[in-house]
MDTraj code that builds the backbone (N, CA, C; nanometers):
import mdtraj as md
import numpy as np

residues = "MET ILE LEU TRP ASN ASN LEU ILE GLY TRP THR LEU SER VAL THR GLY GLU ILE LEU ASN LEU TYR PHE TRP ILE VAL PHE ILE ALA VAL ILE LEU THR TRP ILE GLU PRO ASN PRO TYR ASN PRO ILE VAL ARG PHE LEU TYR SER VAL THR GLU PRO VAL PHE ASP PHE VAL ARG GLU HIS LEU PRO VAL VAL PHE GLY GLY ILE ASP LEU SER PRO MET VAL VAL LEU LEU ALA ILE GLY PHE ILE GLN ARG VAL VAL LEU VAL THR ILE ALA GLN TYR LEU LEU MET SER PRO SER SER PRO ALA PHE GLY".split()
xyz = np.array([
    [-2.3410, -0.7919, 1.7264],
    [-2.2451, -0.6979, 1.7778],
    [-2.1000, -0.7533, 1.7667],
    [-2.0854, -0.8752, 1.8117],
    [-1.9539, -0.9413, 1.8082],
    [-1.9193, -0.9661, 1.6643],
    [-2.0162, -1.0082, 1.5824],
    [-1.9935, -1.0384, 1.4486],
    [-1.9468, -0.9088, 1.3692],
    [-2.0030, -0.7990, 1.4046],
    [-1.9681, -0.6698, 1.3467],
    [-1.8150, -0.6381, 1.3792],
    [-1.7838, -0.6522, 1.4970],
    [-1.6422, -0.6227, 1.5394],
    [-1.5419, -0.7226, 1.4689],
    [-1.5819, -0.8451, 1.4651],
    [-1.4959, -0.9459, 1.3999],
    [-1.4821, -0.9176, 1.2519],
    [-1.5950, -0.8799, 1.1839],
    [-1.5881, -0.8464, 1.0437],
    [-1.5049, -0.7251, 1.0139],
    [-1.5153, -0.6229, 1.0946],
    [-1.4285, -0.5006, 1.0715],
    [-1.2858, -0.5342, 1.1094],
    [-1.2591, -0.6073, 1.2138],
    [-1.1230, -0.6504, 1.2381],
    [-1.0602, -0.7304, 1.1353],
    [-1.1327, -0.8230, 1.0774],
    [-1.0861, -0.9035, 0.9712],
    [-1.0584, -0.8208, 0.8425],
    [-1.1550, -0.7345, 0.8092],
    [-1.1345, -0.6488, 0.6952],
    [-1.0123, -0.5623, 0.7053],
    [-0.9932, -0.4979, 0.8187],
    [-0.8732, -0.4195, 0.8419],
    [-0.7439, -0.4982, 0.8391],
    [-0.7531, -0.6187, 0.8898],
    [-0.6351, -0.7080, 0.8889],
    [-0.6019, -0.7514, 0.7510],
    [-0.6950, -0.7892, 0.6709],
    [-0.6677, -0.8270, 0.5300],
    [-0.6128, -0.7014, 0.4527],
    [-0.6754, -0.5917, 0.4735],
    [-0.6302, -0.4660, 0.4099],
    [-0.4779, -0.4393, 0.4451],
    [-0.4462, -0.4529, 0.5719],
    [-0.3108, -0.4348, 0.6157],
    [-0.2161, -0.5367, 0.5500],
    [-0.2541, -0.6546, 0.5345],
    [-0.1717, -0.7617, 0.4723],
    [-0.1549, -0.7364, 0.3253],
    [-0.2576, -0.6905, 0.2568],
    [-0.2477, -0.6588, 0.1171],
    [-0.1533, -0.5444, 0.0942],
    [-0.1625, -0.4449, 0.1778],
    [-0.0732, -0.3315, 0.1768],
    [0.0722, -0.3740, 0.2021],
    [0.0890, -0.4668, 0.2976],
    [0.2300, -0.5189, 0.3289],
    [0.2811, -0.5975, 0.2069],
    [0.1992, -0.6726, 0.1406],
    [0.2418, -0.7466, 0.0226],
    [0.2852, -0.6498, -0.0907],
    [0.2013, -0.5452, -0.1080],
    [0.2309, -0.4455, -0.2103],
    [0.3577, -0.3667, -0.1800],
    [0.3825, -0.3409, -0.0526],
    [0.5039, -0.2791, -0.0070],
    [0.6256, -0.3588, -0.0595],
    [0.6239, -0.4902, -0.0389],
    [0.7323, -0.5752, -0.0783],
    [0.7408, -0.5879, -0.2355],
    [0.6315, -0.5817, -0.3037],
    [0.6342, -0.5820, -0.4500],
    [0.6974, -0.4544, -0.4969],
    [0.6689, -0.3390, -0.4400],
    [0.7289, -0.2136, -0.4803],
    [0.8814, -0.2196, -0.4438],
    [0.9187, -0.2668, -0.3320],
    [1.0543, -0.2762, -0.2921],
    [1.1359, -0.3617, -0.3879],
    [1.0855, -0.4821, -0.4289],
    [1.1469, -0.5684, -0.5202],
    [1.1576, -0.4985, -0.6593],
    [1.0524, -0.4342, -0.7033],
    [1.0559, -0.3608, -0.8280],
    [1.1687, -0.2541, -0.8356],
    [1.1859, -0.1852, -0.7210],
    [1.2906, -0.0899, -0.7083],
    [1.4296, -0.1496, -0.7206],
    [1.4479, -0.2636, -0.6482],
    [1.5789, -0.3318, -0.6594],
    [1.5996, -0.3856, -0.8011],
    [1.4935, -0.4260, -0.8713],
    [1.5108, -0.4760, -1.0119],
    [1.5510, -0.3659, -1.1026],
    [1.5146, -0.2369, -1.0752],
    [1.5548, -0.1315, -1.1642],
    [1.7062, -0.1081, -1.1561],
    [1.7688, -0.1453, -1.0431],
    [1.9111, -0.1283, -1.0299],
    [1.9904, -0.2341, -1.1036],
    [1.9362, -0.3536, -1.1225],
    [2.0123, -0.4619, -1.1878],
    [1.9689, -0.4874, -1.3315],
    [1.8683, -0.4181, -1.3749],
    [1.8205, -0.4268, -1.5145],
    [1.8050, -0.5716, -1.5601],
    [1.7032, -0.6445, -1.5103],
    [1.6866, -0.7826, -1.5529],
    [1.6199, -0.7876, -1.6911],
    [1.6099, -0.9131, -1.7400],
    [1.5488, -0.9387, -1.8708],
    [1.3992, -0.8839, -1.8664],
    [1.3598, -0.7899, -1.9545],
    [1.2223, -0.7382, -1.9414],
    [1.1173, -0.8398, -1.9935],
    [1.1600, -0.9487, -2.0494],
    [1.0621, -1.0529, -2.0969],
    [1.0387, -1.1577, -1.9990],
    [1.1107, -1.1499, -1.8888],
    [1.0796, -1.2507, -1.7758],
    [0.9442, -1.2287, -1.7216],
    [0.8626, -1.3373, -1.7006],
    [0.7231, -1.3202, -1.6575],
    [0.7115, -1.2568, -1.5197],
    [0.8104, -1.2844, -1.4318],
    [0.8062, -1.2245, -1.2981],
    [0.8270, -1.0723, -1.3066],
    [0.9288, -1.0344, -1.3895],
    [0.9587, -0.8869, -1.4015],
    [0.8397, -0.8231, -1.4695],
    [0.7831, -0.8818, -1.5649],
    [0.6628, -0.8155, -1.6323],
    [0.5506, -0.8047, -1.5365],
    [0.5295, -0.9059, -1.4459],
    [0.4236, -0.8935, -1.3485],
    [0.4496, -0.7760, -1.2526],
    [0.5722, -0.7677, -1.2012],
    [0.6027, -0.6629, -1.1089],
    [0.5893, -0.5296, -1.1685],
    [0.6304, -0.5142, -1.2929],
    [0.6151, -0.3828, -1.3571],
    [0.4690, -0.3527, -1.3862],
    [0.3954, -0.4541, -1.4227],
    [0.2541, -0.4303, -1.4516],
    [0.1708, -0.3952, -1.3307],
    [0.2179, -0.4349, -1.2141],
    [0.1459, -0.4026, -1.0928],
    [0.1921, -0.2750, -1.0328],
    [0.3163, -0.2348, -1.0522],
    [0.3675, -0.1093, -0.9926],
    [0.3619, 0.0121, -1.0799],
    [0.3904, -0.0035, -1.2067],
    [0.4021, 0.1129, -1.2953],
    [0.2770, 0.1978, -1.2966],
    [0.1502, 0.1387, -1.3027],
    [0.0355, 0.2310, -1.3027],
    [0.0288, 0.3197, -1.1780],
    [0.0740, 0.2683, -1.0653],
    [0.0742, 0.3495, -0.9353],
    [0.1824, 0.4566, -0.9512],
    [0.2987, 0.4163, -0.9953],
    [0.4115, 0.5055, -1.0072],
    [0.3739, 0.6173, -1.1100],
    [0.3048, 0.5838, -1.2202],
    [0.2619, 0.6790, -1.3190],
    [0.1665, 0.7839, -1.2560],
    [0.0751, 0.7299, -1.1739],
    [-0.0221, 0.8207, -1.1094],
    [0.0570, 0.9189, -1.0189],
    [0.1521, 0.8744, -0.9454],
    [0.2254, 0.9631, -0.8621],
    [0.3034, 1.0646, -0.9404],
    [0.3674, 1.0158, -1.0471],
    [0.4454, 1.1052, -1.1304],
    [0.3564, 1.2117, -1.1950],
    [0.2343, 1.1820, -1.2241],
    [0.1383, 1.2782, -1.2876],
    [0.0980, 1.3862, -1.1925],
    [0.0832, 1.3568, -1.0664],
    [0.0216, 1.4416, -0.9676],
    [0.1276, 1.5088, -0.8773],
    [0.2536, 1.4592, -0.8691],
    [0.3549, 1.5206, -0.7838],
    [0.4887, 1.5338, -0.8576],
    [0.5568, 1.6388, -0.8337],
    [0.6902, 1.6519, -0.8965],
    [0.7893, 1.5676, -0.8178],
    [0.8097, 1.4382, -0.8631],
    [0.8930, 1.3423, -0.7891],
    [1.0199, 1.3071, -0.8605],
    [1.0440, 1.3711, -0.9783],
    [1.1717, 1.3421, -1.0438],
    [1.2712, 1.4631, -1.0193],
    [1.3741, 1.4343, -0.9520],
    [1.4738, 1.5374, -0.9206],
    [1.6068, 1.4962, -0.9698],
    [1.6656, 1.5700, -1.0589],
    [1.7993, 1.5422, -1.1155],
    [1.8077, 1.4047, -1.1767],
    [1.7046, 1.3614, -1.2451],
    [1.7073, 1.2256, -1.3120],
    [1.6715, 1.1111, -1.2165],
    [1.6496, 1.1412, -1.0934],
    [1.6184, 1.0377, -0.9988],
    [1.4675, 1.0334, -0.9731],
    [1.4076, 0.9230, -0.9969],
    [1.2565, 0.9056, -0.9767],
    [1.2257, 0.8663, -0.8358],
    [1.1575, 0.9518, -0.7621],
    [1.1312, 0.9257, -0.6274],
    [0.9877, 0.8704, -0.5998],
    [0.9174, 0.8407, -0.7187],
    [0.7860, 0.7925, -0.7007],
    [0.7706, 0.6648, -0.6166],
    [0.8666, 0.5671, -0.6255],
    [0.8481, 0.4471, -0.5455],
    [0.8607, 0.4898, -0.3885],
    [0.9458, 0.5901, -0.3584],
    [0.9530, 0.6314, -0.2191],
    [0.8212, 0.6895, -0.1736],
    [0.7594, 0.7713, -0.2549],
    [0.6277, 0.8278, -0.2205],
    [0.5259, 0.7184, -0.1990],
    [0.5268, 0.6184, -0.2839],
    [0.4307, 0.5080, -0.2699],
    [0.4588, 0.4353, -0.1401],
    [0.5908, 0.4063, -0.1097],
    [0.6226, 0.3346, 0.0164],
    [0.5786, 0.4151, 0.1361],
    [0.6028, 0.5470, 0.1345],
    [0.5621, 0.6327, 0.2482],
    [0.4084, 0.6301, 0.2619],
    [0.3377, 0.6313, 0.1512],
    [0.1948, 0.6287, 0.1556],
    [0.1388, 0.5024, 0.2128],
    [0.2050, 0.3933, 0.1718],
    [0.1617, 0.2634, 0.2261],
    [0.1830, 0.2603, 0.3794],
    [0.2993, 0.3086, 0.4239],
    [0.3267, 0.3162, 0.5689],
    [0.2266, 0.4050, 0.6415],
    [0.1910, 0.5161, 0.5821],
    [0.1009, 0.6134, 0.6508],
    [-0.0396, 0.5402, 0.6566],
    [-0.0855, 0.4741, 0.5534],
    [-0.2159, 0.4057, 0.5522],
    [-0.2154, 0.2959, 0.6560],
    [-0.1059, 0.2219, 0.6661],
    [-0.1008, 0.1089, 0.7586],
    [-0.0975, 0.1582, 0.9061],
    [-0.0155, 0.2625, 0.9331],
    [0.0077, 0.3031, 1.0714],
    [-0.0850, 0.4039, 1.1203],
    [-0.1469, 0.4812, 1.0323],
    [-0.2330, 0.5891, 1.0795],
    [-0.3791, 0.5676, 1.0407],
    [-0.4081, 0.5458, 0.9132],
    [-0.5454, 0.5374, 0.8656],
    [-0.6093, 0.4065, 0.9178],
    [-0.5523, 0.2915, 0.9019],
    [-0.6147, 0.1704, 0.9441],
    [-0.6316, 0.1684, 1.0969],
    [-0.5313, 0.2138, 1.1695],
    [-0.5411, 0.2156, 1.3137],
    [-0.6506, 0.3128, 1.3615],
    [-0.6624, 0.4225, 1.2923],
    [-0.7664, 0.5213, 1.3317],
    [-0.9026, 0.4697, 1.3034],
    [-0.9188, 0.4010, 1.1891],
    [-1.0468, 0.3416, 1.1526],
    [-1.0834, 0.2307, 1.2541],
    [-0.9823, 0.1523, 1.2942],
    [-1.0086, 0.0446, 1.3902],
    [-1.0504, 0.1056, 1.5285],
    [-0.9808, 0.2086, 1.5693],
    [-1.0167, 0.2650, 1.6978],
    [-1.1471, 0.3341, 1.6885],
    [-1.1792, 0.3966, 1.5851],
    [-1.3135, 0.4631, 1.5763],
    [-1.4267, 0.3652, 1.5687],
    [-1.4144, 0.2685, 1.4798],
    [-1.5296, 0.1804, 1.4602],
    [-1.5447, 0.0730, 1.5725],
    [-1.4298, 0.0277, 1.6217],
    [-1.4404, -0.0851, 1.7250],
    [-1.4504, -0.0321, 1.8676],
    [-1.4209, 0.0952, 1.8932],
    [-1.4132, 0.1366, 2.0307],
    [-1.5107, 0.2587, 2.0528],
    [-1.5741, 0.3110, 1.9536],
    [-1.6606, 0.4269, 1.9780],
    [-1.7961, 0.3832, 2.0391],
    [-1.8558, 0.4594, 2.1319],
    [-1.9803, 0.4284, 2.1877],
    [-2.0932, 0.4189, 2.0889],
    [-2.0800, 0.4759, 1.9690],
    [-2.1894, 0.4751, 1.8740],
    [-2.1858, 0.3495, 1.7871],
    [-2.0777, 0.2656, 1.8034],
    [-2.0732, 0.1475, 1.7154],
    [-2.1731, 0.0443, 1.7629],
    [-2.2142, -0.0458, 1.6763],
    [-2.3132, -0.1484, 1.7154],
    [-2.2684, -0.2369, 1.8356],
    [-2.1391, -0.2427, 1.8616],
    [-2.0942, -0.3239, 1.9708],
    [-2.1290, -0.2640, 2.1077],
    [-2.1565, -0.1349, 2.1118],
    [-2.1907, -0.0751, 2.2358],
    [-2.3448, -0.0508, 2.2453],
    [-2.4171, -0.0954, 2.1436],
    [-2.5532, -0.0650, 2.1203],
    [-2.6460, -0.0981, 2.2226],
])
top = md.Topology()
chain = top.add_chain()
for i, resn in enumerate(residues, 1):
    res = top.add_residue(resn, chain, resSeq=i)
    for name in ("N", "CA", "C"):
        top.add_atom(name, md.element.get_by_symbol(name[0]), res)
traj = md.Trajectory(xyz[None], top)
C-alpha cells in the first residue's frame, strides 16, 4: 500500500519535472527565434529538433498563426501549465486519496 503511493507520487513528480524542463526548452527556443543564432550550432539544432515536432503538431491542428505571428509556442506553454497544475494534481488526488485506492484497502 505504501509502496503504491510512493510509486505514484514518484511517477507524478518525475512527470512534473520533465514537463518543467520542456517548458524551459520551449522558452529558450522562443528566445532564440528572436536573435537568429547560427543554425549549425549543436545546441540550437537540439532545441529545434526537440520543439519543432510539437510546434508542427499544434500548427496542423489549431489555427495559431495570426498576422504572421506564430502562437504555437504559447499554446504549448499553456498546455504544459494546464497539465502540471490541473491534470497531475487531479491524478494525484484521485489515486492517492480515494477510498478505492490500494492504500485504503
